[in-house]
N, C-alpha and C positions, 0 to 999 in steps of 0.2 A: 252333722245329721244325728238323728237320735235312734236309740234302741227302742222300738215300739213296744216290746214286751215288758220292759222295765224302765219306763221314762223317768228321767230325773236330771239329765244333763243341764237343762236350762236353769234349774234352781241353783246351780253353781254360779251362774253369771247374772241372774236376775232374781228379784224378790218373788216369793210364792204368789203374790197378788197379781203378777203379770199373766194375763190370759191371751193366748194367741193361737190361731189355727195353724196347723203344721202338716207334717208328712202324712199322718193318717187321714186328715181331711182331704189333702190333695189326691191320695190314692183312691178315696171313695168318690170324690166329686168331680175330678177333672174330666173323666170320660163322659160325664153327663153334661157339665156346664161348659166344657171346652174353653173358649177364649174368655168367658165370663168369670173363670176362676184363675186368677193370676198369682203365681208364687211370689212375685216381686213385692207385693204388699204385706207379705207375712214373714219376710226375712228380718231377723233381729240383728242389729249392729252392736258389737261389743267394742267400746272405745275407752275402757278404763285405763287411764294413764299409768297407774301403778303397775298394771299387768303388761301393757304393750309398749310402754315408753312414750317419749314425747316426739316421735318422728312421724306422727300422723297415721300410723298403721291401724287397720281395722280387721277384726274377725267377724265373720257372718255366721249366724246360727239359724238353722231351720229346726224348730222344736218338733217333738212328736205330735204336739197338739195340746189342748187344754185337758188336763187330767181331772175329770169330774165324774158325776154319776153315769154319764153316757159313754165313757171311754171304753169300757169292756164291751159294750154293745157294738161300738164301732169296730173294735178288733174282730168280733165275731162276724160282722158283715163283710169285712175285708177278706177273712179266710173263706167265707162262703162264695164271694164273688170270684176269687181266684180258682176255686174248685170248678165253678161253672164255666167260666170263659177264658181262664188262664191269661188275663190281661195284665197281671202284675209286672212282668218283666218290661213290657213296652211302656207302661206308665212310669215305672221307676226311671227308665232311661230318659223319658220326657222331663221328669222332675230335675234330674241332674243337668240336662240341657238348659232348662229355664234358670236354674241356679247359676250356672256358669255365665249365661248371657246377662243376667241381672246384676252380677257382682264382679265383673271384670275389673282388674286382672286378679285371678286367683292363683296362689302358689300350689295349694293342695285342697282337695275336698276329702274330708275325713268322715267315714261312715262308722257310727258306733252300732255294732250289730252283735247279737248273740252268735256263738260260734258254730254256725252252719247246720244246726239241727232243725231249722225252720225255713220256710220258703224265702223269707226276707233275708235271713242270715246267709243262706246259701247263695242267693243272688248277689248280695253285697260283697261276699268274699271272693267268689269264683267267676261270676258272669259279668259284673259291672266294674270291678276294681282292676287297677294296674298292679296291685300288690297287696299284701296282707301283713298286719302287725298282730301277732298272736301272743296273748298273755296266758301264762300258765304258772302253776306252783308245783313243787316237788311232792306230788301225791299220785297214787294210782288212778284216782278219779280224774284228775287233771290230765294225765298223760293219755288216758283213753280218749278224751275229747280232742286233745292236740293231734293225736294220731289220725283221727277221723278227718280233721280239717286239712292236715298235710296231704293226705291221700286225695282230697278234693281239689287241691291246688296243683297236682302233678298229673302227668299222663298215666293212663289213658282217659281219666275222667275230665281232664283239662286238655285243651289243644296244645298247650306248652306249659312249662313250669313257670308259675307266677312267682315274682320276687317275694321273699319272706323276710320279716324281722321277727325273731323269737325273743320274748321278754320273760325272764325269770322274775315273776312278781312276788311280792311279800317275802322276799328272801331275808335271811337273818341279817341284822345290822352289824356294823363293824364291831369287833371285839365280843360279839355274842357267841356263846358256846355252840359249837357245831357248825359255824358258818362255813369254814373251809370245806368240811366234809359234804355239806349240802350243795354248795356251789359246784363241786367236782361231780357229785352224783347227778345233778341236773344236766350239766354239760355233757357228761358221758352218755346219758340217756338220750339227749337230743341228737347227738351224733349217730347213735344206733337207730333211732326212729327215722331220721332223715335218710340214712343209707338204705333202709328197708322200704321206705314208702315215697320218697321224693325223687330219687335218682333212678334212671334206667340202667340196665346192665352195661350199656355202651357208654354211659356218661362218665366223665372224669370228675370224681368226687374231690372237692377242695381238701387241702390239708387240715387236719383237726385243729391246728394252731392258727388257721386263717381267721383274723379278727373280723373280717367282713363276710364270712361264709354264713349262709342262712341258718345253719345249726348252731352258730356261736351266739350264746344268749347275751342279751343286755340285762344286767342285774339291777333290779329296782328293790332295794331293801325296804322292809317295813319301817315306817316313820310315824312317830306318835303325832306329829303335827297334822297328819292326813287321816287320822282315825276318827275324828269327830266331824262336826259340821263344817263343810267347806263352802265358803262364800267368797267368790272373787269379784266382789263389788262392795263399795262403801255403803254400809247400811245406815250410817248417820255421819254427821260432820265432826264428831269428837276426835280428839287426838288419840285416844285409846283405840278407836276403830281404825284410824289411819295406821297406827303401829301394828295392829293385828293383821291388816291386809298386807302391809309391807313385809312382815315376817313370813306370811303364807306364800306370797309371791316369790320370795327368796328361795323357799323350799322347792317349789315346782318349776322354777326357771334355772335352778342350779344343777350341779351334778347330782345324780346320774342322768337326769332328764335332758340335759344339754347333749349328752352322748347319744341318747335315743334320737334327738332331733338331727344331729350331725349324720348319724347312720342313715336316717330316712332321706336326707338330702343327697348323700353320696349315692344311695341306691338308685335315685332317679336323675342324677346329674344336675341337681339344683344347687344354687348358692345358699350357704348357711348364713353368712354374714354379708348382706348386701352393701352395707357401708364400707366394710373392709375391701370388698371387691372393687367398689367404685374408686376408692383411694388408690388402689393398685393400678387401675386403668389410667387415672390422672397422672400418676408418677411416671 
């Protein structure tokens, strides 16, 4: 799913020429059109073999909608509607239900949302999700936002502590000057912030060396391959384009992103490698 305030996720998987109604259209039109507006017809399927392998797996994407001259007007209408009748939470739940029904079986539904300072972001993080993946950098501005989100995920603002994965994004790369110092500073700050804002006085705080604790960050270093145009689809049939896509896929499906995926699966008791699990059962 998409971040409505800064749409762009679909351009990673599809050409810019692809136009498709999406989340913002659903939120505006569903209440009016009811059964005449079906999400099923607006779900985009991602089947790029270089990205997903040859086991027939598919990812589904619901875009924010077509970003054209009318997009900002739609956002303004959505904000106004929510102020007037507060229908947004119910409609978002309906959207997730339709998505799950139309795309079974789903392993995860990932919502790309701005970090909690907007109605949609707050709903996505705390009221609709089973957990949150929080991306931050080692800066005062980033920690101010992270602290706000962590408070939103814990009692008394939440009925219970939502599971959290913390990501140290754009960290210094290997052998880069200051890497060790920054990683330690980020990890120490995370432990402090979680102690103060996530745990109750009566809670048992995990050991600072617990690799699966919510305050233990997953480190994603800055990588030059991800600084420019990211397109996870073949833009033409040339060998050069095939090589470009292959190299990009290696980056985003290798370490440390594999570590992030494994932590996410462990957090929710899901299998990371279905083929390996199947072979173990057969054995």
